[in-house]
N, C-alpha and C positions, 0 to 999 in steps of 0.2 A: 236395666244391661241389655244390649241386644248383641244383634252377633254382625260386630263391625263391616263384615265383606261378604255380608249376604244378601240373598236377593227380591226382590217385589214379587208379591204375589196377588194376584186379585181375588180377593173373597166376593160371595155371588150369595148372600141371604136369604133365603126363603121371605118373602115379606106379605105374602098372601096367595090365593088363588084366586082365576077369575077362568071364565069359559069362553073357549073359540067359538066360529061362525058356524062348526061343526057341533058344538056343543060339548065337546073334551074338556075336561077340567084340565088346565094350565097353570101353573107356577109362575111366581112373579117374584123377581129378586130384587134385592137392594144390593148395591155394587163398595164396596171399599176396599183400596187399596194396604196395604203392608210393607213395610220396605223393612230388610236387613232381616230376612227370615233364613233360615238354613233349608233346604230344599236337598234331600238325595233320593238318587235314581232306585225306583222299585223292577230285579228283573227276575224274567221267568227262564226256568232252562226245559226247552224243547228236546225230546229226541226222535231222531226220525231217521230211522234205517244205522243203526249204529253212531251217528254222528249229535256231537250235541250244538244246540245254538239256541243263543241269547239272546230273549226274546224284554225290550224293554218292556212293561205293565203298569205302570202308575210310577208317585211319587210318595216320598215320605217328608212332611213338611215339621217342622218345629218354630211355634211361635215363642218369643221369648219379648218382656210377659206372660204372660197367659192369655189367652181371651176366649170370651164365649163361643161355641161354633156346636152346631146341631149334624148330626147327620143326615138331612136332608137338606144341607149346605153344600154348592158347588167352589169351587177354586178355577183359576185361568192362571197356571204355571209354565213360564218358559214358551207361551205362546201356547197350550195347548189344555181345552177345556178339562174338566176332572170332578169326578163326585169321589165324597166320603168314603169309604170301605170299611165300615163298621162304626162304631164309637168312636168319636175324637176323646184321649185321655191328659188328662191334667194330672201332672206331675208336680211337688213340691220338695225340692232339694234340699233334706236335712241338714248338707253342711252350708252352704249360703242360705240357705231360704229362697231363692229366686225361684219366681212360680213359671211354667210354662206350657204349652198345649201341645198335643204332635196330632197330624194328622194322617192320617195312612189313605191316598187318592189313588185311585184307577179312570182307566181314561174313559170319557164320553164317547158314546160312538151318535155320526149323525151330526 
C-alpha cells in the first residue's frame, strides 16, 4: 500500500566511485524514481535579536513499502538535491504488518 496522494522522489544510490581530472574521488550514482511517497518539511527556528524566523532545512521522506537505502545515498525532492542525514529507519507496523522506510534529509549545497 502506497500513499495515494504522495509525491514523486528521485533516489540517487551510490553505485561506485571514480576519479576526476584532478585525481579527486567522485561518487557515481544510479537513479530511480519512486512515486507516491510521503514528504514533510523540516524546519529550524533561528533566533535573531529576539525575533523568531523559521528556516526550511530539509525534508522527512517516508517510503511504503520499505526500500533499501544507505546513508551515502541522495535524493531529489521538490526539485532540490538532498543528502540523507543520519541512518535511514526501517519500521514494521505491529497492527497492520506494513513496512516502511523513513529518511531525514538535509539540503546539499553546491
